[in-house]
C-alpha positions, -999 to +999 in steps of 0.1 A: -009-166-260-041-145-266-060-162-238-032-162-213-030-122-218-070-121-216-065-137-183-039-117-171-057-087-180-090-096-164-068-108-131-048-075-127-080-053-131-098-071-108-067-067-084-061-036-088-094-027-084-099-045-051-069-028-037-084+007-047-113-002-029-094-016+002-073+014+001-102+039-002-119+022+027-088+027+051-085+061+038-121+068+047-117+051+082-084+070+093-078+097+068-042+085+063-028+105+031-009+074+023-042+053+018-055+083-004-026+080-025-024+042-027-062+043-035-057+067-064-027+049-076-044+015-081-074+030-094-051+048-123-033+011-127-071-004-132-077+023-156-043+016-177-050-021-176-087-018-190-071+005-217-048-020-225-074-048-227-095-024-249-062-020-273-058-060-276-093-072-276-115-042-292-101-036-326-126-007-333-116+010-300-078+011-314-094+029-344-115+054-324-086+061-301-059+067-329-088+090-348-090+111-316-073+146-317-045+142-293-051+110-281-017+097-270-010+126-247-044+134-232-055+095-226-024+076-224+007+097-215-009+117-191-024+085-174+013+075-169+019+108-156-008+106-131+004+072-121+041+085-114+026+116-096+011+094-070+041+076-068+059+109-062+036+115-031+038+080-017+077+082-018+074+117+000+051+102+027+077+069+035+107+089+030+094+122+047+101+143+018+072+160+007+073+177-030+086+211-029+068+244-047+098+243-073+092+208-083+060+220-096+077+232-126+092+198-134+055+181-137+044+212-153+073+208-181+066+173-185+028+180-191+041+203-218+065+179-231+037+152-236+015+176-258+043+185-280+052+148-282+016+139-291+014+164-320+044+144-340+037+126-370+059+095-364+043+070-344+076+054-331+094+087-325+060+099-306+060+069-282+099+071-278+092+107-267+068+098-242+086+067-227+116+090-225+098+114-202+081+089-181+117+072-180+133+105-166+105+111-140+108+075-127+148+078-124+139+110-104+112+091-082+141+066-078+168+092-069+142+102-038+139+067-026+178+062-027+185+096-008+157+087+016+174+053+026+209+067+026+196+093+051+178+070+072+144+093+066+116+065+066+087+083+084+058+066+098+065+029+078+044-001+084+068-023+064+101-029+078+134-012+066+146-046+046+109-045+028+114-008+020+149-013+006+135-041-015+108-018-027+133+009-037+154-016-054+123-032-074+116+004-084+149+013-096+154-019-117+119-013-132+128+023-142+162+016-157+145-013-178+118+009-189+142+033-200+164+007-218+136-013-234+121+023-246+154+032-264+160-005-278+126-002-293+131+033-306+165+020-321+149-009-336+123+012-353+090-006-340+061+004-317+059-015-283+025-025-276+038-036-243+067-029-220+078-062-200+090-037-173+056-020-168+039-052-164+065-065-139+063-032-118+027-037-116+030-072-102+055-056-078+031-029-069+003-055-061+029-078-040+045-049-018+006-038-013-004-070-002+026-073+024+015-036+035-018-047+041-006-077+061+019-057+082-008-031+085-032-055+101-007-070+123+002-036+138-034-025+140-040-060+161-010-056+183-020-019+188-055-029+196-054-059+219-039-045+250-061-017+246-089-042+254-074-053+288-097-025+305-128-040+286-121-074+297-112-067+334-144-050+338-165-073+319-149-103+341-147-086+372-106-088+377-090-072+404-066-045+397-038-067+403-049-091+381-055-066+353-017-057+357-010-093+354-031-097+323-014-064+305+019-080+312+007-115+300-006-100+268+029-081+260+040-119+262+060-115+290+074-149+308+064-154+342+099-147+353+101-115+336+067-109+352+081-120+387+109-088+382+086-064+370+061-069+397+085-075+426+066-110+434+077-143+432+071-165+405+046-189+422+026-158+429+026-150+391+012-186+384-015-178+411-025-150+395-023-163+360-045-193+371-072-172+386-072-150+357-075-179+332-104-192+353-124-161+356-119-158+318-129-195+312-098-204+292-071-229+301-038-210+296-016-188+276-019-206+241-058-195+244-054-161+254-048-145+221-078-160+204-100-149+232-088-113+235-090-110+197-131-123+204-134-097+233-117-070+210-146-073+184-171-074+214-155-041+227-157-025+192-194-035+190-201-023+226-183+012+213-205+014+186-236+008+206-229+030+231-222+061+205-257+051+185-275+051+221-257+088+229-268+098+191-301+084+195-291+066+160 
């Protein structure tokens, strides 16, 4: 069991750290606030797991941590508060509900509450007080997600509506479970080293982050591939008509659909397609997607080289 916990901590630490780096790199590239908050979220989650690892496998650390004045609220309760604050900003971005100025009073009140809870002498009472605060905030964020789904206010998302509903439902389940677990452990009079719903939430966050990255990469590719058509047309000396045909082929239109849109016969469409494939050096539609992805890379490299030449770098 100890070994499983060790490998779990190590695996989750590396996974969260990797996601933090990926989203930070995306933020540097496109300056999206969502990517910034996701990078902060997984950075804080990494710190949280490292703390749990130190608690479980470094006995001296637990003694030092407990002896530090106000250690619980400042180093652990506030860490969870920071994670929830990033969730709040992410929810605000997804559901187009940014935090209002009056909402800051809620977070200030929670910070004060955690500071008071950390001064309590009974460890079980202190833990319950902190968990209660965290649980209430989770329910508050869950309410934002549910209201957003009911109103249909899902702005600028990459994941489809079903994935967003699943994300909100998972967060709601973990929030209610977290609160129930905290109340149960307090009623039983024992300190809970790990809340199973926190661990479950971490796994769900990881899964949805990976789904987001896959969907983001797909949308980025879908948006970029049509943009490479003019580059290909110029590079392979396509006529204006052939360039128009290539754009429609890239969109996935059938020969009949192209015929209707271009007001030409299906036979003429096939002739244009044959000439395009011959100039590009491919056999047919099956090779077109792979060919354009290669050309997309070349076009991006070409832009970088041109930019470097203009700047003298």
